[in-house]
Backbone as a printed PyTorch tensor [residue, N CA C, xyz], in Angstrom:
tensor([[[  0.7310,  -1.6180,   0.0610],
         [  0.0810,   0.1130,   0.0890],
         [  1.0130,   1.6680,  -0.0270]],

        [[  1.6290,   1.1220,   0.7390],
         [  2.3220,   2.4350,   0.8460],
         [  3.8660,   2.5980,  -0.4530]],

        [[  3.3820,   1.7180,  -0.9940],
         [  4.3410,   1.5660,  -2.7110],
         [  3.3940,   2.5930,  -3.5860]],

        [[  2.4310,   1.8670,  -3.7930],
         [  1.0870,   2.8440,  -4.1660],
         [  1.1460,   3.9660,  -3.7680]],

        [[  0.7350,   4.3980,  -2.7710],
         [  0.8270,   6.2840,  -2.4660],
         [  2.2280,   7.0610,  -2.6960]],

        [[  3.3170,   6.2590,  -2.5750],
         [  4.2200,   6.9650,  -2.7900],
         [  3.9920,   7.2270,  -4.9820]],

        [[  3.9670,   5.9330,  -5.4340],
         [  4.0360,   6.0490,  -7.0380],
         [  2.4570,   7.2120,  -7.1830]],

        [[  1.7570,   7.1710,  -6.8490],
         [  0.7100,   7.9450,  -6.5880],
         [  0.7010,   9.3590,  -6.9180]],

        [[  1.7060,   9.7890,  -5.8650],
         [  2.0310,  11.0690,  -5.3420],
         [  3.2040,  11.5950,  -5.9190]],

        [[  4.2120,  10.0930,  -6.3470],
         [  5.1170,  10.7830,  -7.5010],
         [  4.5640,  11.3100,  -9.1310]],

        [[  3.4700,  10.5500,  -9.1910],
         [  2.9510,  10.7490, -10.7370],
         [  2.5070,  12.2000, -10.3160]],

        [[  1.2820,  12.2550,  -9.2150],
         [  0.6630,  14.2040,  -9.1090],
         [  1.8810,  15.0090,  -9.2410]],

        [[  2.6290,  14.7850,  -8.5550],
         [  3.9550,  15.6000,  -8.2750],
         [  4.3680,  16.0280,  -9.7290]],

        [[  5.0700,  15.1810, -10.7320],
         [  5.2010,  14.8860, -12.1120],
         [  4.2250,  15.6870, -13.1050]],

        [[  3.1500,  15.4860, -12.5310],
         [  1.6600,  16.3530, -13.2940],
         [  2.1780,  17.5370, -13.0380]],

        [[  2.3340,  18.2500, -12.3150],
         [  2.3340,  19.3670, -11.8610],
         [  3.5110,  20.1300, -12.4990]],

        [[  4.4640,  19.6360, -12.7890],
         [  5.4040,  19.8660, -12.9520],
         [  5.8110,  20.2840, -14.6990]],

        [[  5.1670,  19.4810, -15.4720],
         [  4.8140,  19.0600, -16.5150],
         [  3.5510,  20.0130, -16.9720]],

        [[  3.3470,  20.5190, -16.6560],
         [  1.7450,  21.5820, -16.8600],
         [  1.4940,  22.2970, -16.2520]],

        [[  2.9670,  22.9560, -15.7000],
         [  2.8130,  24.4810, -15.0150],
         [  2.5930,  25.6670, -16.1590]],

        [[  1.7200,  26.1810, -15.8180],
         [  1.3070,  27.0900, -17.1220],
         [  2.5390,  28.1270, -17.2760]],

        [[  2.3390,  28.6660, -18.1470],
         [  3.1260,  29.8490, -18.9310],
         [  2.9130,  31.3430, -18.6340]],

        [[  3.1640,  31.8640, -17.5340],
         [  2.3280,  33.1810, -17.2450],
         [  3.8230,  34.7800, -17.7940]],

        [[  3.3370,  35.0850, -18.7110],
         [  3.5490,  36.8150, -19.7490],
         [  3.7210,  37.4690, -18.2580]],

        [[  5.5320,  38.5460, -18.2400],
         [  5.4780,  39.2010, -17.6670],
         [  4.8180,  40.6040, -17.6430]],

        [[  4.7500,  41.4510, -16.7540],
         [  4.2310,  42.8870, -17.5070],
         [  5.0780,  43.7990, -18.2970]],

        [[  6.1180,  43.5140, -18.3360],
         [  6.7440,  43.8860, -19.6410],
         [  7.6630,  42.9120, -20.6660]],

        [[  6.8830,  41.6580, -20.4770],
         [  7.3880,  40.8120, -21.6900],
         [  7.1320,  41.3390, -22.8210]],

        [[  8.6250,  41.4140, -24.0550],
         [  8.2450,  41.7030, -25.5680],
         [  7.2380,  40.9080, -26.3310]],

        [[  6.2660,  41.8050, -26.9140],
         [  5.2710,  40.5700, -27.8840],
         [  6.3180,  41.1060, -29.6020]],

        [[  5.8120,  39.2300, -30.4850],
         [  6.5050,  40.1400, -32.0860],
         [  5.5520,  39.1610, -32.5330]],

        [[  4.3770,  40.0670, -33.2990],
         [  3.5330,  39.6680, -33.9820],
         [  4.5300,  39.5880, -35.6600]],

        [[  3.5150,  38.2330, -36.0640],
         [  4.1230,  38.3700, -36.9920],
         [  2.7140,  38.4660, -38.1370]],

        [[  2.3230,  39.3820, -38.7610],
         [  1.2280,  39.5890, -39.4120],
         [  1.8160,  38.8860, -40.6280]],

        [[  0.9990,  38.2090, -41.6480],
         [  1.3860,  37.5020, -42.8570],
         [  0.0890,  37.7150, -43.9990]],

        [[ -0.5120,  38.1100, -43.5320],
         [ -2.1720,  38.2830, -44.3320],
         [ -1.6900,  39.4550, -45.4110]],

        [[ -2.6010,  40.0240, -46.3840],
         [ -3.3440,  41.2970, -46.5980],
         [ -4.7760,  41.5890, -46.7960]],

        [[ -5.4830,  40.4270, -46.0430],
         [ -6.8570,  40.4440, -44.9830],
         [ -7.5750,  41.7850, -44.4670]],

        [[ -7.9060,  42.4350, -45.0570],
         [ -7.6920,  44.1630, -43.9250],
         [ -8.4070,  43.7560, -42.5240]],

        [[ -9.2090,  42.8770, -42.0400],
         [-10.0550,  42.3450, -41.0760],
         [ -8.6680,  42.2560, -39.9640]],

        [[ -8.1320,  40.2900, -40.4940],
         [ -7.2840,  39.8460, -39.7640],
         [ -5.9740,  40.8080, -39.3350]],

        [[ -5.5200,  41.7280, -40.4810],
         [ -4.5680,  43.0250, -40.2290],
         [ -4.7810,  43.7920, -39.0470]],

        [[ -6.0190,  44.4110, -39.4020],
         [ -6.5780,  45.2040, -38.0910],
         [ -6.5350,  44.4990, -36.6740]],

        [[ -7.0880,  42.9970, -36.5730],
         [ -7.3180,  42.7080, -35.5290],
         [ -5.2340,  42.4560, -35.0200]],

        [[ -5.0250,  42.3450, -36.1160],
         [ -3.0480,  41.8150, -35.5890],
         [ -2.7430,  43.1010, -34.7410]],

        [[ -3.1290,  44.4400, -35.6920],
         [ -2.7070,  45.7090, -35.2560],
         [ -3.2510,  46.1630, -33.8520]],

        [[ -4.4410,  45.7510, -33.4110],
         [ -5.1230,  46.5700, -32.3370],
         [ -4.6830,  45.9370, -31.0980]],

        [[ -4.4640,  43.9680, -31.4040],
         [ -4.2910,  43.5400, -29.9500],
         [ -2.2680,  43.8750, -29.9570]],

        [[ -1.6710,  44.2040, -30.4900],
         [ -0.2360,  44.7700, -30.6160],
         [ -0.6760,  46.1050, -30.0370]],

        [[ -1.5430,  46.9850, -30.2070],
         [ -1.7710,  48.2920, -29.6690],
         [ -2.0330,  47.9850, -28.1210]],

        [[ -2.9840,  47.2410, -27.8780],
         [ -3.4690,  47.1240, -26.6370],
         [ -2.2920,  46.3160, -25.8900]],

        [[ -1.2740,  45.7960, -26.0910],
         [ -0.3350,  44.9490, -25.4490],
         [  0.5060,  45.7030, -25.3330]],

        [[  1.0160,  46.8340, -26.9660],
         [  2.0630,  48.2730, -26.1550],
         [  1.6670,  49.0630, -25.0890]],

        [[  0.1690,  49.6860, -24.5760],
         [ -0.0800,  50.3850, -24.1610],
         [ -0.2300,  49.6330, -22.7280]],

        [[ -0.4080,  48.5710, -21.9930],
         [ -0.3970,  47.6720, -21.4610],
         [  1.7660,  47.2520, -21.5390]],

        [[  2.1230,  48.1960, -21.5320],
         [  3.6990,  48.0300, -20.9030],
         [  4.3030,  47.4060, -21.8600]],

        [[  3.9490,  46.7200, -22.7550],
         [  4.9280,  44.9410, -23.5060],
         [  5.3730,  46.0460, -25.3010]],

        [[  6.7520,  45.9350, -24.9380],
         [  7.3060,  46.0830, -26.1400],
         [  7.0820,  45.3350, -27.4970]],

        [[  6.4330,  46.0820, -28.0640],
         [  5.6400,  45.8510, -28.8290],
         [  6.8910,  46.1020, -30.5120]],

        [[  7.1610,  44.5040, -31.8300],
         [  7.4040,  44.6890, -32.7360],
         [  6.8700,  43.7280, -33.5920]],

        [[  5.8250,  44.4300, -35.0960],
         [  5.4170,  44.0210, -35.8420],
         [  5.6940,  43.5610, -37.1140]],

        [[  6.3220,  42.5120, -37.4050],
         [  6.4140,  41.7950, -38.7450],
         [  5.5840,  41.3150, -39.9120]],

        [[  6.1190,  42.1890, -40.7330],
         [  4.9740,  42.4040, -42.0720],
         [  5.6680,  41.1160, -42.7970]],

        [[  4.9850,  39.8530, -43.0200],
         [  5.4090,  38.9860, -43.5420],
         [  4.7030,  38.9200, -44.5900]],

        [[  5.1820,  37.7000, -45.8570],
         [  4.9960,  37.3420, -47.1120],
         [  3.4980,  38.2580, -47.2840]],

        [[  2.2250,  38.2340, -47.7260],
         [  1.3620,  39.4450, -47.9000],
         [  1.4130,  40.4980, -46.9690]],

        [[  1.6220,  40.5510, -46.0900],
         [  1.4550,  41.4670, -44.8150],
         [  2.3520,  43.0460, -45.3310]],

        [[  3.6550,  42.0360, -46.4780],
         [  4.8350,  43.3530, -46.9190],
         [  3.6070,  44.2730, -47.3590]],

        [[  2.9080,  43.9390, -48.4810],
         [  1.2580,  44.5900, -49.0960],
         [  0.9270,  46.0040, -48.2960]],

        [[  0.9420,  45.9030, -46.7170],
         [  0.2110,  46.5240, -45.8310],
         [  1.0740,  48.0230, -45.7910]],

        [[  2.0810,  47.4250, -45.9740],
         [  3.4020,  48.5320, -45.8120],
         [  3.4020,  49.4620, -46.7880]],

        [[  3.3220,  49.1790, -47.8030],
         [  3.3870,  50.0710, -48.8810],
         [  2.6300,  51.4170, -48.9390]],

        [[  3.1220,  52.4110, -49.1060],
         [  2.4440,  53.2780, -49.8210],
         [  1.5940,  53.2780, -50.7640]],

        [[  2.2770,  52.5980, -51.6880],
         [  1.1370,  52.7670, -52.8800],
         [ -0.2760,  51.1210, -52.4290]],

        [[ -0.3400,  51.3220, -52.0000],
         [ -1.9820,  50.5130, -51.2280],
         [ -2.5330,  51.0950, -50.5760]],

        [[ -2.1110,  52.3230, -49.9890],
         [ -2.8620,  52.8920, -49.1180],
         [ -4.7550,  53.1820, -49.1900]],

        [[ -5.0520,  53.6910, -50.8120],
         [ -6.4470,  53.3500, -50.7480],
         [ -6.7490,  51.9480, -50.1310]],

        [[ -6.0530,  50.8460, -50.3530],
         [ -6.6090,  49.1120, -49.6330],
         [ -6.6880,  49.0420, -48.1180]],

        [[ -5.4960,  49.8630, -47.8050],
         [ -5.3010,  49.7360, -46.0740],
         [ -4.9130,  51.0710, -45.4500]],

        [[ -5.8630,  52.1840, -45.5850],
         [ -6.2510,  53.1630, -45.5860],
         [ -5.2080,  53.4420, -43.0780]],

        [[ -6.7680,  52.3260, -42.9950],
         [ -6.7630,  52.5540, -41.6450],
         [ -5.7180,  51.5930, -40.7760]],

        [[ -5.3240,  50.1440, -41.3950],
         [ -3.9920,  49.6060, -41.3240],
         [ -2.5960,  50.4670, -40.8580]],

        [[ -2.4450,  51.7390, -42.3460],
         [ -1.5890,  52.1990, -42.1780],
         [ -1.3660,  53.3740, -41.3100]],

        [[ -2.4970,  53.7490, -40.8440],
         [ -2.6750,  55.0960, -39.9200],
         [ -1.9440,  54.5200, -38.4810]],

        [[ -2.6750,  53.3000, -38.3710],
         [ -2.4920,  52.3350, -36.9900],
         [ -0.9290,  52.3370, -36.8760]],

        [[ -0.3400,  51.7580, -37.8630],
         [  0.9910,  51.1500, -38.0240],
         [  2.1460,  52.2780, -37.8440]],

        [[  1.5770,  53.4510, -38.3050],
         [  2.0060,  55.0430, -37.7550],
         [  2.2230,  55.6060, -36.9070]],

        [[  0.7250,  55.2590, -36.0280],
         [  0.3560,  55.6070, -34.9670],
         [  1.4370,  55.0600, -33.7070]],

        [[  1.4900,  53.5430, -34.1480],
         [  2.6690,  52.7470, -33.4370],
         [  3.7800,  52.9290, -32.8140]],

        [[  4.3690,  53.2320, -34.6360],
         [  5.8960,  53.7910, -33.9380],
         [  5.9430,  54.5940, -33.5510]],

        [[  4.7570,  55.7950, -33.4900],
         [  5.2800,  56.9280, -32.6870],
         [  5.1510,  56.1780, -31.5420]],

        [[  4.7410,  55.5530, -31.0570],
         [  4.6060,  55.3350, -29.5210],
         [  5.7870,  54.3940, -29.2960]],

        [[  6.8480,  54.0470, -29.9930],
         [  7.6930,  53.3080, -30.0360],
         [  7.6300,  51.9790, -30.1970]],

        [[  6.4590,  51.4910, -31.0030],
         [  6.8830,  49.6450, -31.6060],
         [  8.1020,  50.1570, -32.8870]],

        [[  7.9600,  48.7140, -33.0490],
         [  9.0260,  48.4580, -34.3670],
         [  8.1850,  47.3890, -35.4410]],

        [[  8.6180,  48.0710, -36.7870],
         [  7.5410,  47.3860, -37.6490],
         [  8.8180,  47.2330, -38.3930]],

        [[  8.4730,  45.8610, -38.7230],
         [  9.7420,  44.8880, -39.6270],
         [  9.5340,  44.9180, -41.0300]],

        [[ 10.1790,  44.6070, -42.0690],
         [  8.9160,  43.8980, -43.5040],
         [ 10.5400,  43.2610, -43.2890]],

        [[  9.9240,  42.0470, -44.4270],
         [ 10.5210,  40.9970, -44.9580],
         [ 11.2320,  40.9960, -46.5420]],

        [[ 12.3560,  41.5600, -46.6930],
         [ 12.9030,  42.0170, -47.7630],
         [ 12.7900,  40.3890, -48.7300]],

        [[ 12.5740,  39.4010, -48.3070],
         [ 12.7950,  38.3140, -49.7260],
         [ 11.0530,  38.4670, -49.8320]],

        [[ 10.1730,  38.5270, -49.0500],
         [  8.6870,  38.8530, -49.7450],
         [  8.3100,  40.2300, -50.1090]],

        [[  9.3840,  41.1440, -49.5090],
         [  9.2770,  42.2690, -50.4090],
         [  9.3030,  42.1470, -52.3850]],

        [[ 10.6320,  41.5870, -52.7000],
         [ 11.1550,  40.9790, -53.3820],
         [  9.9340,  40.5340, -53.9840]],

        [[  9.3830,  39.0840, -53.3830],
         [  8.5380,  38.3750, -54.3220],
         [  7.1220,  39.3300, -54.7870]],

        [[  6.6420,  40.1000, -53.5590],
         [  5.7490,  40.8520, -53.9300],
         [  5.4340,  42.3320, -54.4570]],

        [[  6.7900,  42.8330, -54.7870],
         [  7.5030,  43.7420, -55.5480],
         [  6.8300,  45.2950, -55.4560]],

        [[  7.2260,  45.2410, -53.8070],
         [  7.4640,  46.4590, -52.9950],
         [  8.3180,  46.7480, -53.3660]],

        [[  8.7270,  47.8820, -53.4040],
         [ 10.0970,  48.3820, -53.4500],
         [ 10.7010,  49.4000, -52.3060]],

        [[ 11.8300,  49.6930, -51.3880],
         [ 11.9000,  49.7520, -50.3570],
         [ 11.5160,  51.3910, -50.1130]],

        [[ 12.0660,  52.2920, -51.5880],
         [ 11.6620,  52.5080, -51.3590],
         [  9.8540,  53.4040, -51.9380]],

        [[  9.2220,  52.4620, -50.9410],
         [  7.6850,  53.1110, -51.5780],
         [  7.0560,  52.3760, -50.2990]],

        [[  8.1650,  52.4390, -49.5080],
         [  7.4660,  51.4590, -47.8110],
         [  7.0140,  52.7080, -47.1710]],

        [[  6.1750,  52.8230, -45.6180],
         [  5.6570,  53.7910, -44.6200],
         [  7.3950,  54.7460, -44.1270]],

        [[  6.8980,  55.1470, -43.5990],
         [  8.1240,  56.1390, -42.8180],
         [  8.5930,  55.5400, -41.7800]],

        [[  9.3180,  55.0060, -41.5360],
         [  9.7080,  54.3330, -40.1030],
         [  9.8200,  52.6780, -40.2310]],

        [[  9.2720,  52.3030, -41.1000],
         [  9.4340,  50.6280, -41.3890],
         [ 10.8750,  50.0150, -42.0940]],

        [[ 11.7210,  49.3410, -40.9610],
         [ 12.2720,  49.0240, -40.4970],
         [ 12.7070,  46.9190, -41.7790]],

        [[ 13.2000,  47.3720, -42.9820],
         [ 13.7910,  45.8320, -43.4790],
         [ 14.5510,  45.6870, -42.4680]],

        [[ 13.7090,  43.9050, -43.0600],
         [ 14.3770,  43.4430, -41.8100],
         [ 15.7220,  42.7280, -41.9470]],

        [[ 16.3820,  41.6590, -41.9130],
         [ 17.4950,  41.0550, -41.8940],
         [ 17.7620,  40.0610, -39.9960]],

        [[ 18.9220,  38.7840, -40.8540],
         [ 18.4160,  38.1090, -39.4430],
         [ 18.9160,  38.8950, -38.3580]],

        [[ 19.5950,  40.0580, -38.4220],
         [ 20.3260,  40.2070, -36.7030],
         [ 18.9160,  41.0530, -36.5250]],

        [[ 18.3060,  41.4450, -37.2660],
         [ 17.7130,  42.8860, -36.6500],
         [ 15.6810,  42.1060, -36.5500]],

        [[ 15.4980,  41.6840, -36.9700],
         [ 14.6240,  40.3840, -37.3790],
         [ 14.9570,  39.2670, -35.8320]],

        [[ 15.6840,  39.3550, -36.2570],
         [ 16.4840,  37.9620, -34.8430],
         [ 16.3750,  39.0000, -33.5120]],

        [[ 17.3150,  39.1760, -33.7790],
         [ 17.2540,  40.5440, -32.4340],
         [ 16.0150,  40.3070, -31.5380]],

        [[ 14.9910,  40.7240, -32.1460],
         [ 13.6890,  41.1990, -31.7200],
         [ 12.7420,  40.0300, -31.1220]],

        [[ 12.6650,  38.2810, -32.0890],
         [ 12.4220,  37.2120, -31.8870],
         [ 12.3810,  36.6290, -30.9250]],

        [[ 14.0510,  36.6590, -30.9660],
         [ 14.6350,  35.9550, -29.5890],
         [ 15.1190,  36.4930, -28.2320]],

        [[ 14.5810,  37.9510, -28.1900],
         [ 14.7210,  38.4760, -27.4200],
         [ 14.0990,  37.6120, -26.1180]],

        [[ 15.0680,  37.8740, -24.7850],
         [ 14.2850,  37.1180, -23.9670],
         [ 12.8200,  37.4550, -23.1660]],

        [[ 12.3840,  36.3580, -23.6760],
         [ 10.6180,  36.6160, -22.6270],
         [  9.7120,  36.6420, -23.6230]],

        [[ 10.0010,  36.5320, -25.1680],
         [  9.1940,  37.2290, -26.4130],
         [  8.1650,  36.3210, -26.2070]],

        [[  7.1110,  36.8740, -26.4720],
         [  5.7130,  36.2690, -27.1720],
         [  5.5400,  36.2170, -28.3590]],

        [[  4.5890,  35.1410, -29.0200],
         [  5.0360,  35.7510, -30.0880],
         [  2.8190,  35.3350, -31.0400]],

        [[  2.7320,  35.9210, -32.0180],
         [  1.5320,  35.7430, -32.3330],
         [  1.3040,  36.1120, -33.6840]],

        [[  1.2070,  35.2360, -34.6490],
         [  0.9170,  35.6500, -36.0380],
         [ -1.1530,  35.4350, -36.4340]],

        [[ -0.7880,  36.1640, -37.6560],
         [ -2.1410,  37.0490, -38.3010],
         [ -1.7970,  36.8160, -39.5360]]])
């Protein structure tokens, strides 16, 4: 009986250690990977990032895949609200990176980028993505 009790206790302790939830700290960075050119999904990603920035979480938005189209001034008619929100976020300290391979694929020129956007590279993007305690989300 003693052996069964110890076994059950050991299993319960192991379950507690494995199942410990991860909690974000008050100022953990957020990295939003925005891959879409769907205006609703893009607005959701940007608004979520804005809400977390206002709560003290440093924000990086990575415009990736079709998301690079949102960062192009030539698409202002299609993404006026998203481009305005991105500009406001950058004014509040958010960093917005854009994927150079995706820019090339979709024909987005660096001269056509919204002011303040930074063309990503392995060092710049990696530094934001792998910063200690960074949380990530993708839209």
